[in-house]
N, C-alpha and C positions, 0 to 999 in steps of 0.2 A: 394346845400347841402354841409355843412362843412365836410371835410374828417375826419374820425375817428383818434384818436391818437394812437400811439404805444409807450407807456412809457417804459423806460429802467432804470435799476439801475446798474451802472458799477463801477469798481474800481479794484485795484490790489488784488491779492490773500491775504487772511487773513484779509480783510478789515471789515468783519462783514456784508456783503451784505445780506446773507440769513436771519440772525437774524433781520435785519432791515426790510426786506420784510415781514416777518411774523408779525411784529409789525404794519406795514402799513396796513396789511389786517384787523386789528382790527377796522380801521376807513374807509376802502374802500372794497367793495366786489370784490376781485380780485383773479386771478389765476396766478401762477408763471410759466414762461417759462424759464427753465434753459438754459443759454447761456454759457455752460462750455464744452469744447472739450473733457474732460476726464470723466465727469459724465454720458456721453451717454453709457458707457460700463457697462454691467451687471457684478455683482460679484466683482466689484472694488468699494468698499464702504468706507473703512477706509482711504486709501491713496488718495482718491479723495475728501475727506471731504464732502460727500453727505449730504443733509439735513437729520436730524435725523427722526426716525419714528414719534416722537411727532410733529416735524415741518411739516412733510408731512401730518399728520392727521389734523393739524390746518388749512392748506392752500393747495389746490390742486396744485401739481407740475407736470409739463410736460417735456418731452424730457430728462428724466432720464431712465437709464436701457433699452435702445432701440436696442443695438447691442451686440453681443457676443465679448469677448476679441480678438478673432482671425479675426474679421471682420473690414473692413475699413468703415469710415463714413466721408464724405466730408463736408466742410463748405457750399458748394453749396446746398447739400441735406438738411443740417440743415436749410438754409434759406427758402427753399420750405416748410419744415415741420413746421417751426415756423410761417410762414405767414398763413398757413392753420389752425393751431391750434388757432392762434390769432383771426381769423375770427369766429371759433367755440365758443371761449370764449365770444366774443362780442354778438353772437347770443343768448347766455344764459343770456345776460344782465349784464355781469361782465366785469372787466377790465383786459386785458392781460398785465402782467408786465415781461419784459425780465430782467433776473437777472444773471449776470456772469462777468467773467473777460477775456473772449476771444474776443478781438477786432475784429478779422476776423469774428467770428460768429455774432457779433453785426452788422457788415457791411452787412453780408449775409442776415440777417433778414430784415434789413432796405432797402437795395437796390438790394439784390440778387447778385449773382456772375456769371461771365461768366465761365461756366464749360468746354467749348471747345469741340473739336471733340474727338471721341473715340480714345484711344491710339493705335498707329500702332506699333506692336512689332518689325517688321522688320526695320522700320525707327528708332525706339528707339535703337535697337541693333547696327545699323550703327553709330549713334552718340556716343554710348558707346565705340565702337571700336576706333572711332576717338579720343575720350578723352583719352583712354588708350595709343594711339600711339603718339599723339601730346601734351597731357597735358591739364589740365582743364583751364589754362590761355588762351591757344589758342582757346579752344572751346568758352570761354567767349568772346573773340575778335570776333569770328564768329557771336555771338548773337549781340554784339554791332554794327556790320555793318548793321544788318537788323532791330534791335529794340533797339536803344540806351537807350530809356527810361526804358525798363525792365532791360537791362544790368546794368544800373546805380544803381538799387535797389537790385541787386543780387550779392552775393559774388561769385567769380570764383569757390570756393570750394563747392558751393551749386549745385553740379552736377545735381541732380534730377530736380530742377526747371529750371536750364539753358537748359537742354535737352528738358523739356516740352515746354519751350518758343520757342525753335528752331522747335520743332515738330509742334506746332500750326501754326507758320509762314509758314512752308513748306506745311502743309495740307490745309490751308485756303488762303494763299497768303497775309494775313493781320497780322501786328504785334500784339502780345498779348496785349501790352499797348493800342492799338487802340480799340481792342475788349472791354477791361475793361472800357475805356473812354465812348464808346457808351452805355455800360450797365448802367453806373452811370448817364448818361444824361436822361434816361427814367424817366418820372414823377412818383412820389411815390403815392400809393393809400391811404396813411395815413400821419399823421403829427408826426414825431418823437418828443418825449418829454423826454429828457435825464436828469437823475440825477446821480451824482457821489460822491463817498466817497473817500477822499484823506487824509491819515494820514501823519503826519510828518515822515521823513525817520527813525528817531530814534525809534519812537513809533511803526511803522510798523515792524521794525526789531525785536523788542521785541515780538510783536504778532506772527510773523512767528516762532520765536524760541519756544514759548510756544506751538504753534499748532503742530510743528514737534514732540515735546515731547509727547503731548497728543495722536497723531496718533500712535506713536510707542508703547505707553503704552496700547492703545486700540486694539492692535493686528495686526498691519500692516504686520509684518513679517509672522505671522500665515496666514494672508490672501493670501500673495504671495505663501507661501508653499502649501496652499490648491489649488490654481490655477494650480500650477505645477503638483500636484498629480492628478488633474482632466484632465490633458493632454494638458493644454494651453502651447504652445511653448514659450520659453524665448524671441523669436523674434516676438511674436504676437504684432500687432499694439498697443494694450492697455498697454502692459508692457514697452513701451517707454515713457509713461506719466511721468510727473514730479515726481521725487523721486523714481519711481519704479526700474530703473536700479541700484540704490544704494541698495535698499532692496533686489533685486535679488542677488547682490554681497554678501550681508550679508547672505542670505539663502544658498549660495554656500560655505560659509566659507572663502571667499576671503578677506573679511575685517571684523573687529569687530563692535560691536554695536556703540561704541563711534565714530569711524571713519565714519560709515554710517550716524549717526545723524549729524555730522559736514558737511559731503558732501551734505546731503539733505538741510540743513539750508543754505549753500552757494548757491546751485543751485536755491533754492526758492527765495532767495534775488535777485539773478541776473534776474530771471524770473519776479519778481515784478518790477524791474527797467525797463525792456523792456515793461511791461504792462503800466507803468506810462508814458513812452515816447510815446507809441502809443496813449493813451487816451488824452494826452495833445494836440494832433493834431486833435482831434474830436471837431467839432464846436457845439456851442449852448448847452453846458452842464451846468446845475446848480450844482456847486461843493459845497459840504459840507466838509470843511477842519477841521480836528479834531486832537487833540493831547492827549486826555484822554477819558476814557470810558463814563464819564457823558455827554460829548459832543455828543457821538454816540447815546445816549438814546434820545437826543432831535430831531434827524433827522426824525423818522417815522411820527410824527404828522405834520411836515412841508411838507413832500412829500404827505401825505394823503390830506392835505388841497388843494394843487395844483391839485391833481388828481380829487378831488370832483368838483373843479371849472371848470376844463377842461371838465368833464362830463356834467356839467350844460350847458356849452357853446356849446358842441357838440350836 
């Protein structure tokens, strides 16, 4: 029996993925699985650009609003949730479509992630003390001695991940990179079917600028002020999401609206650049390269046609 497909629609922030998915749904009976690491948080609506009520009414959306702002939600957990919901969607005779810009969430849904042993507070505290005493560069060299592959992809200043990699090695006796490799080599229970939207750099920059303006006009500042009034701590995981630190600074009166807008625009462009770099390394993506809005409007029918054909073959 042919394995079912798991379609996905990926691309940098502000690419128009949600709007395209809603249009695809006019030609294919599908449900959207949001692959966005920020939209999982309840009450963070404006600054995460969640699908509008109209879009959510038109097409069922999953994996939105599932944790409170002060809670953590891992990519590994997302992978488990996404696979479960995808199976439920298929059982209803519909197509599950992953839609989002989080490359790690896409990987987690497709291949799962090695979550590793439960953190050991005493062990972690020891590594923290060593980092304080000898410096992060020395700690990074310790990691390079036992797991050069993981060390090569981590910056020495990324203390949290360096310590986690050392912790996994000490607790399991196996390098983190080897755990990840074993995990990726497990056979998939479905066939990935990936679509991507890639704007020219100039066009994407304009779209980002317009979206930042729209979100500020739609009440992003008021959203953050309301969260703080409700008792959400400024250090809560949700408030480290893209753009929120700048809006927090605006709410505190540390910067003005113009400076906040500029900082968010700059941070979002940098984030989009990292997303594009990540996605270029993803194999077997059908890319739709666009430079203007009319080209975006042509994408849904093309995706719908491929999905219908894949359904007939499956």
